[in-house]
C-alpha positions as CSV (number, residue, x, y, z in Angstrom):
1,X,-19.0,7.7,3.4
2,X,-18.1,6.1,6.7
3,X,-15.3,7.5,8.9
4,X,-13.4,5.6,11.3
5,X,-13.3,7.0,15.1
6,X,-9.8,8.5,14.3
7,X,-10.8,10.4,11.2
8,X,-13.5,12.1,13.3
9,X,-11.1,13.1,16.0
10,X,-9.1,15.0,13.5
11,X,-9.5,18.9,13.1
12,X,-11.8,20.1,10.3
13,X,-8.9,20.6,7.8
14,X,-7.5,17.9,8.5
15,X,-10.1,15.6,8.1
16,X,-11.2,17.0,4.9
17,X,-7.6,16.4,3.6
18,X,-8.1,12.5,4.8
19,X,-11.6,12.6,3.3
20,X,-10.1,13.3,0.0
21,X,-7.6,11.0,0.3
22,X,-9.5,7.8,1.3
23,X,-12.5,9.0,-1.4
24,X,-9.5,8.2,-3.8
25,X,-9.3,4.9,-3.1
26,X,-13.1,4.4,-3.9
27,X,-14.4,2.8,-0.6
28,X,-15.4,3.6,3.0
29,X,-12.5,4.6,5.3
30,X,-10.0,1.1,6.0
31,X,-10.3,2.0,10.0
32,X,-13.6,1.8,9.7
33,X,-14.0,-1.5,8.4
34,X,-14.8,-4.5,10.6
35,X,-12.7,-7.7,10.6
36,X,-15.1,-9.7,9.2
37,X,-14.8,-7.4,5.6
38,X,-11.5,-8.9,5.6
39,X,-9.9,-11.9,3.9
40,X,-6.7,-13.9,4.9
41,X,-7.4,-15.9,1.3
42,X,-3.8,-15.8,-0.1
43,X,-5.9,-17.0,-3.5
44,X,-7.4,-13.3,-3.3
45,X,-4.0,-11.3,-3.5
46,X,-2.8,-10.3,-6.8
47,X,0.0,-12.2,-9.0
48,X,3.8,-10.6,-8.7
49,X,6.5,-11.8,-10.6
50,X,10.1,-10.8,-10.9
51,X,9.3,-7.7,-13.4
52,X,7.0,-6.4,-11.1
53,X,9.5,-6.8,-7.9
54,X,12.3,-5.1,-10.3
55,X,9.9,-2.5,-11.7
56,X,9.0,-1.8,-7.9
57,X,12.2,-1.7,-6.4
58,X,15.1,-0.4,-8.9
59,X,12.7,1.7,-11.3
60,X,10.1,2.8,-8.7
61,X,9.6,6.7,-7.5
62,X,9.8,7.9,-3.9
63,X,6.7,9.6,-3.0
64,X,8.6,11.7,-0.8
65,X,11.6,12.7,-2.7
66,X,10.2,11.9,-6.4
67,X,13.6,10.2,-7.0
68,X,14.1,6.9,-8.1
69,X,14.6,4.5,-5.8
70,X,17.3,2.0,-7.3
71,X,17.3,-0.4,-4.3
72,X,19.7,-2.6,-6.4
73,X,20.5,-4.5,-2.9
74,X,17.2,-5.3,-2.2
75,X,16.9,-7.1,-5.5
76,X,19.9,-8.8,-5.0
77,X,18.3,-10.3,-1.9
78,X,15.1,-11.0,-4.2
79,X,17.3,-12.9,-6.9
80,X,19.3,-14.6,-4.0
81,X,16.0,-16.5,-3.1
82,X,15.9,-15.5,0.1
83,X,12.4,-13.9,-0.2
84,X,11.2,-16.3,-2.7
85,X,8.6,-18.9,-1.6
86,X,8.6,-21.7,-3.9
């Protein structure tokens, strides 16, 4: 696996943990990728609908506290369509 300069600068235990995390993504270290390996083509993005946003904001779980997010205010903002793109 190709590792970035950042990964190479880590201590041995940190580098092993970093390698394990990056390996779970199934590709090379994202920090080692060059600009020509990325795209800004919006057509490549996955589609997202209201149910996806609701599930993430309200029913999602914080990876830090393992508690439900319950971000109702964020959901209200989305429902008010200020973040909606037509």
